[in-house]
C-alpha positions as CSV (number, residue, x, y, z in Angstrom):
1,M,6.8,-2.5,15.5
2,S,4.3,-0.6,17.6
3,A,1.0,0.6,16.5
4,T,-2.3,2.1,17.7
5,V,-5.9,2.0,16.6
6,D,-8.4,4.8,16.2
7,T,-11.7,4.8,18.0
8,N,-13.6,3.8,14.8
9,I,-11.8,0.4,14.6
10,L,-12.9,-0.5,18.2
11,V,-16.4,0.6,17.4
12,Y,-16.6,-1.5,14.2
13,A,-15.3,-4.5,16.2
14,S,-18.1,-4.1,18.7
15,N,-21.0,-3.3,16.3
16,K,-22.1,-6.6,15.0
17,V,-24.3,-5.0,12.2
18,D,-21.5,-2.9,10.8
19,P,-20.4,-4.2,7.3
20,V,-16.7,-4.4,8.4
21,H,-17.4,-5.9,11.9
22,D,-15.7,-9.2,11.1
23,Q,-12.6,-7.6,9.7
24,A,-12.3,-5.1,12.6
25,K,-12.9,-7.8,15.2
26,G,-10.2,-9.9,13.4
27,L,-7.7,-7.0,13.5
28,I,-8.3,-6.4,17.2
29,A,-7.9,-10.1,17.9
30,S,-4.7,-10.2,16.0
31,L,-3.3,-7.1,17.7
32,A,-4.4,-8.4,21.1
33,A,-2.6,-11.7,20.5
34,G,0.7,-9.9,20.2
35,P,3.6,-9.9,20.3
36,D,4.0,-6.3,19.0
37,L,3.4,-3.4,21.3
38,I,0.0,-1.9,20.9
39,Y,-0.8,1.5,22.3
40,L,-4.4,2.3,23.2
41,F,-4.4,6.0,24.1
42,W,-7.0,7.2,26.6
43,P,-8.9,9.5,24.2
44,V,-9.5,6.5,22.0
45,L,-10.7,4.3,24.9
46,M,-13.0,7.0,26.2
47,G,-14.3,7.7,22.8
48,F,-15.0,4.0,22.4
49,L,-17.0,3.9,25.6
50,Q,-18.9,7.0,24.6
51,L,-19.9,5.7,21.2
52,V,-20.7,2.0,21.9
53,T,-22.9,2.8,24.9
54,H,-24.9,5.5,23.1
55,P,-28.4,4.4,22.0
56,S,-28.5,7.0,19.2
57,I,-25.3,5.8,17.6
58,L,-25.5,2.0,17.7
59,P,-28.6,0.0,16.9
60,R,-27.6,-2.3,19.8
61,P,-25.5,-0.3,22.2
62,L,-23.3,-2.2,24.7
63,A,-24.1,-2.0,28.4
64,P,-21.5,0.1,30.2
65,E,-20.3,-2.9,32.1
66,E,-19.7,-4.9,28.8
67,A,-18.0,-2.0,27.1
68,M,-15.7,-1.5,30.1
69,A,-15.0,-5.3,30.3
70,N,-13.9,-5.1,26.6
71,V,-11.5,-2.3,27.4
72,A,-10.2,-4.1,30.5
73,A,-9.6,-7.3,28.5
74,L,-7.4,-5.4,26.1
75,L,-5.5,-3.5,28.8
76,E,-4.7,-6.8,30.6
77,R,-2.6,-8.0,27.7
78,P,1.2,-7.7,28.6
79,H,2.1,-6.0,25.4
80,V,-0.7,-3.3,25.5
81,R,0.1,0.1,26.8
82,A,-2.3,3.0,27.7
83,P,-0.1,6.0,28.1
84,G,-1.3,9.6,28.4
85,E,0.1,13.0,28.0
86,I,3.5,13.6,29.5
87,E,5.6,16.7,30.1
88,G,5.8,18.8,27.0
89,F,2.5,17.6,25.5
90,W,1.2,21.1,24.9
91,D,4.2,22.0,22.7
92,M,3.9,18.7,20.9
93,F,0.2,19.2,20.3
94,R,0.8,22.7,18.9
95,A,3.6,21.5,16.7
96,T,1.5,18.5,15.4
97,S,-1.6,20.6,14.7
98,L,0.5,23.5,13.3
99,G,-1.6,25.7,15.5
100,R,-4.6,25.2,13.3
101,A,-6.6,22.4,15.0
102,R,-10.3,23.2,15.2
103,G,-13.6,21.4,15.5
104,N,-13.5,17.7,14.7
105,G,-9.8,18.0,13.9
106,V,-8.9,18.6,17.6
107,P,-9.3,14.9,18.6
108,D,-7.2,13.8,15.6
109,A,-4.5,16.2,16.4
110,H,-4.6,15.1,20.1
111,L,-4.1,11.5,19.1
112,A,-1.4,12.3,16.6
113,A,0.5,14.3,19.2
114,L,0.2,11.4,21.7
115,M,1.5,9.1,19.0
116,R,4.5,11.3,18.4
117,Q,5.1,11.8,22.1
118,H,5.3,8.0,22.6
119,G,7.1,7.1,19.4
120,V,4.2,5.4,17.7
121,R,4.1,5.8,13.9
122,I,1.3,3.4,12.8
123,I,-2.4,3.9,13.2
124,F,-5.1,1.6,12.0
125,T,-8.1,3.8,11.0
126,R,-10.5,4.6,8.3
127,D,-10.1,8.3,9.0
128,R,-8.1,9.8,6.1
129,G,-7.7,13.0,8.1
130,F,-4.7,11.4,9.9
131,R,-2.7,11.6,6.6
132,R,-2.3,15.4,7.2
133,F,0.2,14.6,10.0
134,D,3.7,14.1,9.0
135,G,5.4,11.0,10.2
136,I,2.1,9.1,10.8
137,D,1.7,5.9,8.8
138,V,-2.1,5.6,8.3
139,R,-3.3,2.1,7.5
140,D,-6.9,1.4,6.5
141,P,-7.4,-2.3,7.4
142,F,-10.5,-2.4,5.1
143,A,-8.9,-1.0,1.9
């Protein structure tokens, strides 16, 4: 099995005052322990850095060095991959989004297209919007 996580899961795992912090942290620890392949796509990692270091978003934002160290610790795991777009991505994005991605739906379509391009079907997220993409198995770890 291979899977990925959405940005929100990483943010919950870092935000100690979030009601699902412990569950999110446990999920990340479990995924980080392996042995299954975990894909952390660059838009997710960059979104994580953006959100957890922003003082208007988290009551206690992380210092950039701490947030980057958290990312580095995950990327150092032998079963964690951080691929990006490869040849043909634009066509995959257009097919995934059905040519209708707009506004806040663009990042979701971007991630769904990356998942398809790299053969990843499972995403752990609270974002129900991913259910609109065929072939994506959306799992809410807090449900």
